[in-house]
N, C-alpha and C positions, 0 to 999 in steps of 0.2 A: 833345589826342591827336595822334599822328603817324600818317599813312597813307602807307606806301610803295606806289608804283604807283597812286597815287590819280587819275591821269589816264586810266586804262584804263576799260573798260566797267563792271566791278564796282566799281572804286574811285570812279568819278564818282557812281554810285548810292549808295555808302556815304557819301560826302561829303554828299549831299543828305539822307540819313537822319540823320546825326550832327550836322548843323550847329546844331541847337537844343540839343544836349547838351554840346558841347565847343567850346573854341577849337581850331581845326583847323590843322594844318600838313600840306601835301601835298608829299611828296618823290618826285620822278620824274625819269627820264632824258629824258623827252619835254620839249618846249618848255613852260615853265610859262605858266599863265594869269596875267593881272593879278589882283591881290588883289581878291576880290569877296565880299560878304557876310561879311567878316572872315576869310575863309580865306586863309592865306598859302601861296603856291605856290613851291617851291624846286626848282631844277634840280640834280640830283646823281645819282650812281651808287652802288648798294649795294656795288659792288666796290671803291669808294674809301673807305678808312678816314678820310681827311681830310674828304671830303664828309660822311660820317656824323658824325664828331666835331663838325664845324661846325654841323650842324643841331641836334644835341643841346645843344651849348654855347649857341647863339644863342636857341633857342626852347624848350628843355626847362626844367625836367623835365616829362616827360609822364606822365600817369596811365596811359595805354594806348598801345601801339603795335599798329596793324593792319598786318601785313606781307603785302601783296598783290603786291609787285613780283616778277616772274619773267620769264624768257625763254621764249617759247612755241615749240612745235615746228613753226614754219611755214617752215623752211628759209632764212629770211633771215639767220640767224646760224649759224655752225658749231656742231656738237654740243659742242665744248669750251667755247664761250661759254655755251651753255645750261646745261651742268653747273656751271661756275664761278658763274654768276649764281644759279642755283637752290639750290646747296648752300653754297658759300663766302659768297655774298651774304647768305643767310639767317643764317649763323653771325655774320657781321659785324654785322648789325642786332641780333641777339639779344645779342651781346657788349656793344655800346654801350648797349642798353636796360638790361642788368644793371649796367654801370658807372655809369649815371646813375640808378639806383634806380627804374626804371619799375615800376609795380605789376603790369601785365598785358601779355602778349604774345600776340596772336592771329594765327595763321598759316593762310593758305589753301593747303592742299595740294590733292590731287586724288584722286578715287575711282579714277582710272586706276592709282594705286599698287597696287591689289589685283590687277591683271591680269585674267585670266578667272576669275571666281569658281567655286569647286567646287560651291557651293550658294547658293540665294537664300532669303531676303534675306541680303545681306552684313552681317556684324556687325563692329563696331569691333575686336573681338578677333581677327578672321580675319587670317591671314598676308598680308603685302604681297609680291606676286610679279609686279611689272610686267614687261611684255614689251618696252617701248621706253624710250628715253632720258628722255623727259619724266617719265613715271611713276617711273622709277628715280631720277631726280634729286629728285623730291618725297619719295619714300620715304627716300632718304639724308638729306635735309634734316630730316625728322622724327627720324631716328636721332640726328643731330647735336644737335638741340634737347634730347634727353634729358639731355645733360650740363649743362643749365641748370635742370633741373626743381627743384632745391633752392634756387635763387636768384631765381626769378621765376615767377609764375603763368603757365602756358602753356596755351592752348587751340588745338586744331588742328581745322580743318574740312576734310574731304575732299569737296570740291565735285564734283558731276558737271559735264558740259559746261554752261556757263551760256548760256541763250538767253532771248529775250524781245524786247520792242519795241526796235528799234534793233540787233538782232543778226540 
């Protein structure tokens, strides 16, 4: 399995959870760790087609791609980079997954894509109406993934703010 953004908080926990099930490759723009427990850490950027082609060519084919990589709304990057990373980067990863006949694509979106819900509980079928750029970028990435739905199995998780030990 390939995990994009696997050095982040959620990604590192996912690695620990999946390590017994898969041979894992972690692809992240952060400085990679040395290989440990058989996990390969590759530095790359989802905005770079060459980086993505390289990881798929060298380590694929992958049964599953867990796409966690995204730019967060912490003001360390301009909104343009956030949008490009979260939308175009997601399309880049999905396109390579399809080209390389990956079986399943799992995308971490955000419940912020709903905006302020009109009623609770929020249902998956409720409209996406985000109020800010991060949620809008995740909603747009979901829309872009629709174009791949006949070529790869896609699952989308609209996660709430993730907190816990270490957060």
